C-alpha positions in Angstrom: -4.5 2.2 -69.8 -8.1 1.9 -69.7 -9.6 4.2 -67.2 -13.3 4.4 -66.2 -14.4 7.9 -64.9 -17.9 7.3 -62.4 -19.5 10.7 -62.3 -23.0 11.7 -62.3 -22.6 15.0 -64.3 -21.9 14.7 -67.9 -20.3 17.9 -67.6 -17.8 17.0 -65.0 -17.5 13.7 -66.7 -16.4 15.4 -69.8 -14.2 17.6 -68.1 -12.6 14.8 -66.4 -12.1 12.8 -69.4 -10.7 15.8 -71.2 -8.0 16.2 -68.5 -6.5 12.5 -69.2 -6.9 12.4 -72.7 -4.8 15.7 -72.8 -1.9 14.3 -70.2 -0.4 12.5 -73.3 0.1 9.2 -71.1 -2.1 6.7 -73.6 -5.2 6.9 -71.6 -8.5 5.2 -73.0 -11.5 6.9 -71.1 -14.9 6.0 -70.7 -17.7 7.5 -68.6 -20.8 6.5 -66.7 -22.9 8.6 -65.2 -26.0 6.7 -64.1 -26.2 4.0 -61.2 -26.9 1.0 -62.9 -24.4 1.6 -66.1 -21.9 2.0 -62.8 -22.6 -0.8 -61.3 -21.8 -3.0 -64.4 -19.2 -1.2 -65.8 -17.0 -1.2 -62.1 -17.5 -5.2 -62.4 -16.0 -5.3 -65.5 -12.7 -6.6 -65.5 -11.4 -4.5 -68.8 -10.1 -1.4 -66.7 -6.8 -0.5 -65.3 -7.7 2.5 -63.0 -11.4 3.6 -61.9 -11.4 7.6 -61.5 -14.9 8.5 -59.1 -15.7 12.0 -58.5 -16.9 12.8 -55.2 -19.4 13.1 -53.5 -21.7 13.9 -56.5 -20.6 10.0 -58.2 -23.6 7.7 -58.9 -21.9 5.1 -56.5 -20.1 5.7 -52.7 -16.5 5.2 -53.0 -17.1 1.8 -50.9 -19.2 0.5 -53.5 -16.6 1.2 -55.9 -13.8 -0.3 -54.2 -15.5 -3.6 -53.3 -16.0 -4.2 -57.4 -12.3 -3.0 -57.4 -11.3 -5.6 -54.7 -13.3 -8.3 -56.7 -10.9 -7.2 -59.7 -7.6 -7.9 -58.1 -7.7 -4.5 -56.2 -7.9 -2.1 -58.9 -6.6 1.4 -57.8 -9.6 3.5 -57.3 -8.6 7.7 -57.8 -11.1 9.9 -56.1 -11.7 13.3 -57.2 -13.1 16.0 -54.7 -14.0 19.2 -54.6 -12.1 20.2 -51.2 -10.1 17.5 -49.5 -10.9 18.9 -46.3 -14.5 19.2 -46.6 -15.1 16.0 -48.2 -13.0 13.9 -45.2 -9.8 12.7 -46.5 -9.6 10.4 -43.8 -13.1 8.7 -44.2 -11.7 8.4 -48.6 -8.5 6.5 -47.5 -10.1 4.5 -44.6 -13.0 3.4 -47.1 -10.3 2.1 -49.7 -9.1 5.4 -52.0 -5.9 4.7 -53.4 -5.1 8.2 -54.0 -7.4 11.9 -53.5 -7.0 14.6 -56.0 -8.7 18.1 -55.9 -10.3 19.2 -58.6 -8.2 22.3 -59.2 -5.2 20.0 -59.7 -5.8 18.3 -62.9 -1.8 17.7 -63.5 -1.9 15.7 -60.2 -5.0 13.7 -61.5 -3.2 12.4 -64.6 0.1 11.8 -62.4 -2.5 9.8 -59.8 -3.8 7.6 -62.1 -0.2 6.4 -64.0 1.6 6.3 -60.5 -1.7 3.8 -59.3 -1.9 1.7 -62.3 1.9 1.1 -62.6 2.2 0.2 -59.1 -0.8 -2.3 -59.6 0.8 -3.5 -62.4 3.7 -4.5 -60.5 1.6 -6.2 -57.8 1.7 -3.4 -55.6 -2.1 -2.7 -54.9 -2.7 0.5 -54.0 -6.5 0.6 -52.4 -6.1 3.0 -49.4 -2.9 4.0 -47.9 -1.7 0.3 -47.3 -1.9 -3.2 -49.4 -5.5 -3.7 -50.7 -7.2 -6.8 -48.6 -4.9 -6.3 -46.0 -7.2 -5.7 -42.8 -4.3 -5.9 -40.1 -2.2 -2.9 -41.7 -5.6 -1.2 -42.1 -6.4 -2.4 -38.1 -2.5 -1.0 -37.0 -3.3 2.7 -38.8 -6.6 2.8 -36.7 -5.3 1.7 -33.4 -1.6 2.2 -33.2 -0.1 3.3 -30.3 1.8 6.2 -32.0 0.0 8.8 -33.7 0.4 8.7 -37.9 -0.2 12.0 -40.3 -0.1 11.0 -43.9 0.6 14.2 -46.4 0.2 14.5 -49.8 2.9 15.7 -52.3 2.2 19.5 -51.8 2.8 18.5 -47.9 -1.1 19.0 -46.8 -2.4 16.8 -44.3 -5.0 13.9 -45.5 -4.8 11.7 -43.0 -4.4 10.9 -39.5 -5.3 8.2 -37.1 -6.9 8.4 -33.7 -3.6 8.8 -31.5 -2.6 11.7 -33.3 -5.8 13.5 -32.5 -5.2 12.6 -28.7 -1.7 13.6 -28.6 -2.2 17.2 -30.7 -5.6 17.4 -29.6 -6.6 18.4 -33.0 -9.6 16.2 -35.0 -9.3 15.2 -38.0 -11.3 17.9 -39.8 -9.3 20.4 -37.5 -6.4 19.5 -39.8 -7.1 18.0 -43.0 -6.0 19.9 -46.0 -3.7 22.1 -44.0 0.5 22.4 -43.6 1.9 20.5 -40.8 3.9 23.4 -39.7 0.4 24.5 -38.2 1.1 21.8 -35.2 4.8 23.4 -34.7 6.3 24.9 -31.4 8.1 28.0 -31.4 10.7 26.3 -29.7 11.8 24.7 -32.8 15.1 25.7 -34.5 15.2 26.8 -38.1 18.4 24.6 -38.1 16.9 21.5 -36.8 14.2 21.8 -39.6 16.3 23.2 -42.3 18.3 19.6 -41.7 14.8 17.7 -41.7 14.1 18.5 -45.0 17.6 18.2 -46.6 17.4 14.2 -44.7 14.5 14.2 -46.4 15.4 15.2 -49.7 18.7 13.4 -50.2 17.5 9.7 -48.2 13.8 10.0 -48.3 13.7 9.7 -44.0 14.3 11.5 -41.2 13.8 10.5 -37.4 15.1 12.9 -34.3 13.5 14.8 -31.2 11.2 18.1 -32.1 8.9 20.5 -30.2 5.4 20.5 -31.3 2.4 22.4 -29.7 -1.3 21.3 -28.7 -4.4 22.4 -29.6 -4.9 23.6 -26.3 -1.2 26.0 -26.6 0.5 23.3 -24.5 4.0 23.1 -25.9 5.3 19.2 -25.9 8.6 17.1 -27.3 7.9 14.4 -29.5 9.9 11.9 -31.7 9.4 12.0 -35.1 9.8 9.6 -37.9 9.0 10.5 -41.1 9.4 8.5 -44.4 8.8 9.5 -48.0 6.9 7.7 -50.7 8.1 8.0 -54.3 6.0 7.1 -57.4 7.7 5.5 -60.3 9.5 8.7 -61.5 11.4 9.4 -58.4 9.3 12.2 -57.4 7.5 12.2 -53.5 4.0 11.4 -53.7 3.4 11.0 -49.9 4.8 11.6 -46.5 4.6 9.3 -44.0 4.9 10.5 -40.4 4.9 8.7 -37.0 4.5 10.8 -33.9 5.5 9.5 -30.2 5.0 11.7 -27.0 7.4 11.6 -25.2 6.8 14.0 -22.7 7.3 11.4 -19.7 10.0 10.1 -21.0 11.6 13.7 -21.2 10.4 14.5 -17.5 11.9 11.5 -16.4 15.2 12.0 -17.9 15.4 15.7 -16.7 14.6 14.1 -13.0 17.3 11.9 -13.2 19.5 14.9 -14.3 18.6 16.8 -11.4 19.5 13.9 -9.3 23.0 13.5 -10.7 23.8 17.5 -10.7 21.8 18.7 -7.8 22.1 18.4 -4.2 18.7 16.4 -3.0 18.5 18.1 0.4 19.2 22.0 -0.7 18.4 21.7 -4.5 21.4 23.6 -4.9 23.7 22.4 -7.8 26.4 19.7 -6.1 30.4 19.5 -6.4 30.4 18.3 -10.1 28.3 20.7 -11.4 29.9 23.2 -9.3 33.3 22.3 -10.7 32.3 22.4 -13.9 30.6 26.1 -13.5 34.3 27.1 -12.2 35.9 26.0 -15.3 33.3 28.0 -17.4 33.2 31.0 -15.0 36.9 31.3 -15.8 36.7 30.7 -19.9 34.0 33.4 -19.6 36.1 35.9 -17.8 39.1 35.4 -19.6 37.3 35.9 -23.2 35.5 39.2 -21.6 38.2 40.8 -19.7 36.4 40.8 -16.8 36.8 39.1 -13.0 35.5 36.0 -11.6 35.7 35.2 -7.7 35.0 31.9 -6.0 33.9 31.4 -2.1 34.2 28.8 0.0 31.7 28.8 2.8 32.1 26.4 5.9 29.3 27.0 8.7 30.8 26.8 11.9 29.4 25.4 14.9 27.0 22.9 12.5 27.8 20.0 15.1 26.7 21.8 18.0 23.1 22.5 15.9 22.6 18.3 15.3 23.9 17.6 18.9 21.9 20.2 20.8 19.0 20.2 18.7 18.9 17.0 16.2 19.5 16.1 12.5 16.1 17.2 11.3 16.9 20.7 12.8 20.5 20.7 11.5 19.0 19.7 8.1 16.6 22.6 8.0 19.7 24.9 9.1 21.2 23.9 5.7 17.9 24.1 3.7 17.9 27.8 5.0 21.7 28.6 4.3 21.2 27.4 0.9 18.4 30.0 0.4 20.2 32.7 1.8 23.3 31.9 -0.4 20.8 31.9 -3.6 19.3 34.9 -2.8 22.2 36.9 -2.4 23.8 36.5 -5.5 22.7 37.4 -9.5 21.1 34.5 -11.8 24.3 34.6 -13.7 26.2 33.7 -10.6 26.3 29.7 -8.8 25.4 28.8 -5.2 26.0 25.1 -4.4 26.4 22.7 -1.7 29.7 20.9 -1.7 28.9 18.5 1.2 28.6 18.0 4.7 28.0 22.1 5.5 30.5 23.2 3.0 29.1 25.6 0.4 30.5 27.5 -2.5 29.7 30.5 -4.3 30.8 31.3 -8.2 30.6 35.5 -8.8 31.1 35.9 -12.9 31.6 39.0 -15.4 32.2 41.1 -12.0 33.7 44.5 -12.7 36.2 45.4 -9.5 37.5 43.7 -6.6 35.3 46.2 -4.7 32.1 44.6 -5.8 33.4 40.9 -5.2 34.4 42.2 -1.6 30.7 44.2 -1.5 29.2 40.7 -1.9 31.2 38.8 -0.1 30.3 40.7 3.1 26.7 40.6 2.7 26.7 36.9 2.3 28.7 36.9 5.8 26.5 39.2 7.4 23.2 37.3 5.9 24.7 34.2 7.3 25.5 35.1 10.8 21.7 36.2 11.3 20.1 33.7 13.6 17.6 31.2 11.7 13.8 30.7 13.0 13.6 26.5 12.5 10.9 24.8 14.8 9.7 27.6 16.7 13.0 28.7 18.2 16.1 30.8 17.2 19.4 28.6 15.8 22.5 30.6 15.2 25.6 29.7 12.9 28.3 31.8 11.8 30.5 30.6 8.9 34.0 30.8 7.3 34.8 32.3 4.1 37.4 32.4 1.6 37.7 34.7 -1.6 40.0 33.7 -4.5 39.9 35.9 -7.5 40.5 35.5 -11.2 43.0 36.7 -12.7 44.5 38.5 -9.3 45.3 35.2 -7.5 45.5 32.5 -10.0 44.5 31.8 -14.0 43.3 28.1 -13.8 40.4 26.7 -12.2 42.2 24.2 -10.5 44.5 26.8 -8.5 41.5 29.2 -7.8 40.0 26.0 -5.8 42.8 25.7 -3.9 43.6 29.1 -3.4 39.8 29.7 -2.1 39.9 26.3 0.2 43.1 27.4 1.8 41.6 31.2 2.4 38.7 29.6 3.9 40.7 27.2 6.4 42.5 30.5 7.7 39.3 32.2 8.6 38.0 29.1 10.3 41.3 29.2 12.3 40.8 32.5 13.7 38.6 31.0 16.0 35.5 33.3 15.8 33.3 30.5 14.6 29.7 30.4 16.6 27.5 33.1 15.8 30.2 35.3 14.1 31.1 35.0 10.8 35.2 35.3 9.5 36.1 36.6 5.7 39.8 35.9 4.4 40.5 36.4 1.4 43.2 34.6 -0.4 47.5 35.4 -0.8 49.2 35.2 -4.0 51.2 32.4 -4.3 54.0 34.8 -5.8 54.1 37.3 -2.7 52.7 35.2 0.3 50.9 38.2 1.4 47.5 38.6 2.2 45.7 40.4 0.1 
């Protein structure tokens, strides 16, 4: 393989020649140090590859690449002092097939060999994309997704404009650095292990993960990574496509919220409530503690609607929801089942005394007047309580017993401005608990 080295310093040209000659890859190395000789040599058809030292070479990357294109797209490998400082993105866009740092002599011989083999197999290697492919270059520049290219050592060597818009990092901020600088603390170790396992086994991976913008904001993205291997099967580059999915995730969260929460009060709805009941029973059984289910039905709600209108009635429901939510712990759940029916799930409770203390507090809170539209509105509540495992062992039985207890409380006829509290009867005894 005949390789031309373009370098203005004879000493540095000799050093590059020595690296390639000692690689044992069958290179025939020639070097030029002056501008006129370099232009004439680059225009020759005898070379298999051109190695250009940057930035001290007598010719620019663009001029050398222009000569290489006229010779069928010969690969141009750039040797730089500092990939980041020397602007890897600019070098790639100028048409370099690969960029190697001066302190990576082993990488130089491998880069030249791989580039020559690719070219001989009809795969021109000027730039990241096929030579003379202006459309492909335009796609990299104007793509609506972020594009990041890393080398075999997983150091960033190129990014496009959309990458900078998404991440907030300019190319100069990231070139030569490990992409983990972009990671959010919300990433999980298992997920990253799976990513690298897939890349090594299959050469590609796609999925959701969290990154952090330059301003410190975490954001979700869809990341697709593909590996490009050299002829020896070694990974030469990684191409990553980044799509910011913040808007999509917000919409998903909004739809999920609508599906699981009451639109008026914001409390969990019946579907989510039933799921939480099952979770509470499983947790109580595992921890050997108590769980309680409280069914709450407002008394006199119809009179409020009839006397003051539905707008006041809706606000009353919102205020009731607020009192329920504020009266229970974060581990508990207050839900609206529909109409004027609410429910509360108490989890991880130590004793029946604690359950009754919370239930009585709820009853007292709900019978206090509500200030709505400048007027005091009063409404009591009927509350039925069922306890796991005292009254039932299954979520279905708990629901049934709490509902029955609530109707017994309502049948006592207190209603109106008072609250009634009844504990479930055990199916075995038929006696009030």
